[in-house]
C-alpha positions in Angstrom: -106.8 -138.4 50.3 -104.3 -139.8 47.7 -105.7 -140.7 44.4 -105.9 -144.5 44.0 -104.4 -146.2 41.0 -106.7 -147.4 38.4 -107.9 -150.9 38.6 -107.9 -153.3 41.6 -105.0 -153.5 44.0 -102.6 -156.4 43.7 -103.3 -158.9 46.5 -105.5 -156.7 48.7 -104.8 -153.4 50.4 -102.3 -150.7 49.5 -99.9 -151.6 52.3 -99.8 -155.2 51.1 -99.2 -154.0 47.5 -96.3 -151.8 48.6 -94.7 -154.7 50.4 -95.2 -157.1 47.5 -93.7 -154.7 45.0 -90.8 -154.0 47.4 -90.2 -157.8 47.6 -90.4 -158.1 43.9 -87.9 -155.3 43.4 -85.5 -156.9 45.9 -85.8 -160.2 44.1 -85.2 -158.5 40.7 -82.0 -156.8 42.0 -80.8 -160.0 43.6 -81.4 -162.4 40.7 -81.3 -159.8 37.8 -84.3 -161.5 36.3 -87.6 -162.8 37.7 -90.7 -164.6 36.3 -94.0 -163.1 37.4 -97.4 -162.1 36.1 -97.7 -159.3 33.5 -99.7 -157.1 35.8 -97.2 -157.3 38.6 -94.3 -156.7 36.2 -96.0 -153.6 34.8 -96.6 -152.3 38.3 -93.0 -153.1 39.3 -91.2 -151.5 36.4 -91.6 -147.8 37.5 -90.6 -148.6 41.1 -87.5 -150.5 40.0 -86.4 -147.8 37.6 -86.8 -145.1 40.2 -84.7 -147.1 42.7 -82.0 -147.6 40.0 -82.0 -143.9 39.3 -81.4 -143.2 43.0 -78.6 -145.8 43.0 -77.0 -144.0 40.1 -76.8 -140.8 42.2 -75.0 -142.8 44.9 -75.1 -140.3 47.8 -76.3 -141.0 51.3 -79.7 -139.5 50.9 -80.4 -141.6 47.8 -79.3 -144.7 49.8 -81.7 -143.9 52.6 -84.6 -143.3 50.1 -83.9 -146.8 48.6 -83.7 -148.3 52.1 -87.2 -146.8 52.8 -88.6 -149.0 50.1 -86.3 -152.1 50.3 -85.5 -153.0 53.9 -82.7 -155.5 53.1 -79.3 -153.7 53.4 -77.6 -156.5 51.4 -79.8 -156.0 48.4 -79.4 -152.2 48.6 -75.6 -152.6 48.8 -75.7 -154.8 45.7 -77.8 -152.3 43.9 -75.5 -149.4 44.7 -72.1 -151.2 44.1 -72.9 -153.7 41.3 -75.9 -152.6 39.3 -75.6 -148.8 39.3 -72.1 -148.8 37.7 -73.3 -151.1 34.9 -76.2 -148.7 34.0 -74.3 -145.5 34.6 -74.3 -144.5 30.9 -77.9 -145.5 30.3 -80.6 -142.8 30.5 -83.5 -144.9 31.6 -85.0 -148.1 30.3 -83.2 -150.2 32.9 -85.7 -153.1 32.7 -87.0 -155.3 30.0 -90.3 -157.3 30.0 -90.6 -160.4 27.8 -93.8 -162.3 27.5 -93.6 -166.0 28.2 -97.1 -167.3 27.6 -99.9 -168.3 30.0 -99.7 -170.1 33.4 -101.2 -173.6 33.4 -103.3 -173.3 36.5 -105.2 -170.0 36.1 -104.2 -168.9 32.5 -102.5 -165.8 33.8 -100.2 -164.0 31.4 -96.6 -164.7 32.5 -93.6 -162.5 31.7 -90.0 -162.3 32.6 -88.7 -158.9 33.8 -85.0 -158.5 33.7 -82.4 -155.8 34.2 -80.8 -154.4 31.0 -77.1 -154.5 32.0 -75.6 -154.5 28.5 -73.5 -151.5 27.6 -75.2 -148.7 25.7 -74.3 -148.4 22.0 -74.8 -144.7 20.9 -77.0 -144.2 17.9 -75.3 -143.2 14.7 -76.9 -140.1 13.1 -78.1 -141.0 9.6 -76.3 -139.3 6.7 -79.6 -138.5 5.0 -80.5 -135.9 7.7 -77.0 -134.4 7.3 -77.3 -134.3 3.5 -80.8 -132.8 3.8 -79.6 -130.1 6.2 -76.7 -129.0 3.9 -78.9 -128.0 0.8 -81.3 -126.2 3.1 -78.4 -124.1 4.5 -77.0 -123.2 1.1 -80.1 -121.4 -0.3 -80.4 -119.5 3.0 -77.1 -117.7 2.3 -77.2 -114.3 0.5 -76.4 -114.2 -3.3 -73.4 -111.8 -2.9 -71.3 -114.2 -0.7 -72.1 -117.1 -3.0 -70.8 -115.1 -6.0 -67.7 -114.0 -4.2 -67.2 -117.6 -3.0 -67.4 -118.9 -6.6 -64.9 -116.2 -7.8 -62.5 -117.2 -5.0 -62.7 -120.9 -6.0 -62.0 -120.0 -9.6 -58.9 -118.0 -8.5 -57.8 -120.9 -6.3 -58.2 -123.3 -9.2 -56.1 -121.0 -11.5 -53.3 -120.9 -8.8 -53.3 -124.7 -8.6 -53.0 -125.0 -12.4 -50.1 -122.6 -12.4 -48.4 -124.5 -9.6 -48.8 -127.8 -11.4 -47.3 -126.5 -14.6 -44.4 -124.9 -12.7 -43.8 -128.3 -10.9 -43.9 -130.1 -14.2 -41.3 -127.7 -15.7 -39.0 -128.3 -12.6 -39.5 -132.0 -12.5 -37.6 -132.9 -15.7 -34.6 -130.8 -14.6 -34.5 -132.6 -11.3 -34.6 -136.0 -12.8 -31.7 -135.2 -15.2 -29.7 -133.8 -12.3 -30.4 -136.9 -10.3 -29.4 -139.2 -13.2 -26.1 -137.4 -13.7 -25.3 -137.7 -10.0 -25.9 -141.4 -10.2 -23.6 -141.8 -13.2 -20.8 -140.0 -11.4 
């Protein structure tokens, strides 16, 4: 016997709940945003995200698995051709639930569940973590390579100083030769 979900079923028996959630998912894919109760939206979210994941795969078997839940071929075609390419770079989190307040008649909490179709912006790694990793890596090095590295940098600095003085000596001669060429 399958383990029942916690809490009462939506609308009655399990078959009615499956059909209701399938119809809500079809409406969500058709209209991209629907207004429903908070409980129904929370129960719809995992189903809709699973169906979108199948649509991202895009093969025949995935299409048949989606058709087993949503029986409208037009909605499935729209899911595979329009929605799946828009969320191709997104790794989950395809839906967003926004609270709207309470319904006037029975005071039920109302929400809007919508598809997140905006392009994904990659997160920028903070520079603090990169700076923190660099000092940790430096003490881990042995002392001998650090000493040889400092000796190499001193030698390179000495070469740079010699080159600059040599360039400075050559530079006045070049300017005088250029000045003579201009006079002639």
